N, C-alpha and C positions, 0 to 999 in steps of 0.2 A: 430501543425505540427509534423510529425514523422520522425525519422531517421531509416533507415534500414541498418543492418549490419549482416554479417555472424556470425555463432556460433564461428568459428575459430577466427575472428577478436574480438568478444566479450571477449573470453578467454584471448587473447593477450593484449587487451586494458582495462581490467577490472579496474585497478586503475584510469583510466581517465573517466570512465563512469559517475561519479558524475558531472563532468563539462559538459559532453554532455547532461545529463538530464536537467541541468539548461538552456542550450541553446535550446534544441529541445522539451522538455516537456515529450517526451516518446521515447523509443527506441524499435524497433521491431527486434527481433533476428531471422534470417532465417537459415534453414538447408536444403540444396539441393533446394534452391529457394522457400521454403515454410515456412510460419510463424511458429516458434516454440514456442516463448513466447514473452511477452511484458514487458518491464521494465518501471515503472512509479515512480514518486516521491511520497513518503508517505505523506498523508494529514490526519490529525486526524479529523474525522467527528463524528457527533452524533451516527451513526451506529457503528463506531469503538468502541465507549465508551460502547454502549449497548452490543456488542459482548464480550467485555472483562469483563463485570460485573460478579461478583461472584454469582453463582446460587447454591442454596441449593439442597439437594436430592429431594425435592418436585417439583423442576423445576421452582420455583418462587424465585426471589431475596427478601431478607428481607427488611423491611422498611428503615433501615439505608442506605442500598445500593441504594434503589430507590431515597432517599433524596439526596445522594451524586451525583447520575447521573443527577438528575434534576438541582441541583446547577451548575454542570459542563456545562450542556447544556445552561443554562441561561448566562454563561460567553461568549459563542461563538457568 
């Protein structure tokens, strides 16, 4: 379920947004009645881990980095 709020309300209520996210799951911020952006809770997923993996100049992670990622994925 989503909650829709104006950009002005988002700025004014920013400290309370965390509680709203827990309740609604996502908040869609509107500007002039059009969606501007969506705020969602952060969830660490395997794709997040792969995106943050250190990559060498060759464009490939080293074996230690691959091993660390695989072990982290197995924990999930």
